[in-house]
C-alpha positions as CSV (number, residue, x, y, z in Angstrom):
1,X,-5.4,1.9,12.1
2,X,-7.3,5.1,11.8
3,X,-5.3,6.6,14.7
4,X,-2.0,5.6,12.9
5,X,-3.1,7.2,9.6
6,X,-4.3,10.4,11.5
7,X,-0.8,10.8,13.1
8,X,0.9,10.3,9.7
9,X,-1.5,12.3,7.5
10,X,1.1,15.0,6.9
11,X,3.4,12.4,5.2
12,X,0.6,11.3,2.8
13,X,0.6,13.6,-0.2
14,X,-1.9,11.5,-2.1
15,X,-4.3,8.6,-1.9
16,X,-5.8,7.6,-5.2
17,X,-8.3,5.0,-6.4
18,X,-7.8,4.1,-10.1
19,X,-9.7,1.5,-12.1
20,X,-7.6,-1.3,-13.5
21,X,-8.4,-2.9,-16.9
22,X,-10.0,-6.3,-16.4
23,X,-11.4,-7.8,-13.2
24,X,-9.5,-11.1,-13.6
25,X,-6.3,-9.6,-12.3
26,X,-5.1,-11.0,-9.0
27,X,-5.1,-8.8,-5.8
28,X,-1.6,-7.7,-4.9
29,X,0.3,-5.2,-2.7
30,X,3.6,-3.6,-3.8
31,X,6.0,-1.3,-1.9
32,X,8.0,1.0,-4.1
33,X,10.8,3.6,-3.3
34,X,9.8,7.0,-4.9
35,X,12.3,9.8,-4.5
36,X,12.7,10.5,-0.8
37,X,9.6,8.5,0.2
38,X,7.8,5.3,-0.3
39,X,4.5,4.3,-2.0
40,X,2.3,1.3,-1.5
41,X,0.1,0.1,-4.4
42,X,-2.8,-2.1,-3.6
43,X,-4.7,-3.9,-6.3
44,X,-8.1,-4.9,-4.8
45,X,-10.9,-6.2,-7.0
46,X,-9.7,-4.5,-10.1
47,X,-9.1,-1.1,-8.4
48,X,-5.6,0.3,-7.7
49,X,-5.2,2.3,-4.5
50,X,-1.9,4.2,-3.8
51,X,-0.7,5.5,-0.5
52,X,2.5,7.4,0.1
53,X,4.7,7.4,3.2
54,X,7.8,9.3,4.3
55,X,9.3,6.3,6.0
56,X,9.8,2.8,4.8
57,X,8.8,1.3,8.1
58,X,5.4,3.0,7.9
59,X,4.9,1.9,4.3
60,X,5.8,-1.8,5.0
61,X,3.6,-1.8,8.1
62,X,0.6,-0.5,6.1
63,X,1.4,-2.9,3.3
64,X,1.4,-5.8,5.8
65,X,-2.0,-4.8,7.0
66,X,-3.4,-4.6,3.4
67,X,-1.9,-8.0,2.6
68,X,-3.6,-9.4,5.7
69,X,-6.9,-7.8,4.8
70,X,-6.7,-9.3,1.3
71,X,-5.7,-12.6,2.7
72,X,-2.4,-12.6,0.9
73,X,0.7,-14.3,2.3
74,X,3.1,-12.0,4.2
75,X,6.0,-10.3,2.5
76,X,9.2,-12.4,2.4
77,X,11.8,-10.1,4.0
78,X,14.8,-12.5,3.7
79,X,18.0,-10.8,2.2
């Protein structure tokens, strides 16, 4: 995974960790279209991490890895 992120570092304008109010919030992963790029928001143990990507495929692949790490079910990609 580190190699993947190293190759795509130029597409990642920010990576933030923000505290979330309340620790009773369930862990989650969201992929959001932002302008001409994509952002993935990960809520893990009350801390929100955001990661941006230029391409949707990179965003969804990274989000899938985060969902797996958090032991969440995979995304439902049915139309």
